[in-house]
LUMGU-377812 format. One record per atom (N, C-alpha, C, CB): x, y, z. Coordinates in steps of 0.05 Angstrom, whole numbers, plus 5000, padded with zeros to 4 digits. Glycine has a CB too. Layout:
LUMGU-377812
XYZ/...
//
This chain:
LUMGU-377812
573648385103/572148155112/572047955089/569348235122/572447715095/572347495075/569447405075/574247265082/568347355051/565647255048/565346995064/564947215018/563246985080/562646755096/563746765124/563746515083/565346975130/566547005157/564547135175/569247155156/564647095200/566646935215/566146635211/566547005245/568146485213/568046195208/567946055235/570446095192/566245845237/566045695262/568445525269/563645525261/570245475250/572545305256/574945395238/571945005251/577345325246/579745385230/579645225204/582245325246/578544985205/578344825180/576644965159/577244545186/574345075167/572645215149/574045475139/569945275161/575345615157/576845855149/579045785129/578045995173/580445565134/582645475117/581545415089/583945225129/579345285087/578145215061/577245465046/575845025064/575945655060/574945895048/577146085039/573046035067/579246115055/581346305048/583446175030/582746405074/583745915032/585745785015/588545775026/585845914988/588645775053/591245745066/591045525087/592146005079/593245415096/593245185114/592445275142/595945045114/591545075158/590845125186/593345215202/589644875199/595645115194/598145195208/598745485204/600545025199/598245585180/598745865174/596746035190/598445925144/594245945191/592146095206/593046105236/589445955204/593845885247/594745875275/597046065280/595445595283/598846075261/601246245264/600546545264/603246185241/598746625247/598146915244/595647005260/597646975215/594246825272/591746895286/592247085309/590446645296/590947305309/591047515330/593747635334/590047395356/595547635314/598147745317/598348035306/600247575302/596348115290/596548375278/598348385254/597448585298/599348155246/601048135222/599348025199/603547955227/599848125175/598448015151/599747755143/598548215128/598047565136/599047305125/600647365100/596647105120/602847225096/604847285076/604147315047/606847105078/602547135036/602047135007/599647305000/601646844998/597447265014/595047415007/594747675023/592647235012/596147705045/595947945061/593447955078/596048175044/592347725085/589947705101/590547735131/588447445096/589147915144/589347935173/587347745186/588848235183/588247595206/586547385218/586047435247/587847105214/583547455255/582747515282/580547325292/581947805285/580547275317/578447115329/576047275338/579546955353/576147535334/573947715343/573547935322/574647845370/571248065324/570748295306/572448525316/567748365306/573448675297/575148905303/573449155306/577348945282/574349335323/572949595326/573749775302/573749735353/572149975297/572650155274/575450275275/570550375273/576350345299/578950465303/581150265294/579350555332/580850015301/582849805294/582849765264/582249545309/580449755252/580349715223/581649945208/577349695214/581150195217/582350425205/585450415206/581350685219/586450335229/589350305232/590550085214/590050235262/589149865211/590049655193/590049745164/588349405196/587949885156/587749985129/590050175123/585050125124/590750345141/592950535138/595550385136/593050735161/595950195154/598450035154/598749865129/598549865179/596549755120/596649565097/597449695071/593949425094/597249955069/598150095045/601150075041/597350395047/602650025063/605549995062/606449705060/606850125086/604549525061/605049235063/606249135037/602549085070/608348975039/609548835016/609148545020/612648905012/607648415001/606948135004/609147954994/604348074989/609247715004/611247514996/613747535012/611847554966/615547355007/618047355022/620547395004/618347085037/620047484980/622347534962/623447814965/621547484932/625947834970/627248094973/629748094955/628048145003/630348334945/632648364928/635148324945/632748634913/637148194933/639748154948/641848314934/640547854948/
//
């Protein structure tokens, strides 16, 4: 949970998290972590079961878009 959340608007969320509104719109409710910070974005509170699954999945998460070629 980000301090100050839930946010009443995407603009306030954007300012608090430090990512653009377009990025928020793209990742909102997708179950995918936002690329640089790895923040999961939802319009609702998650159940304990969902949080547990995200925590388990996030251990394997690689942030950023740089891959070795």
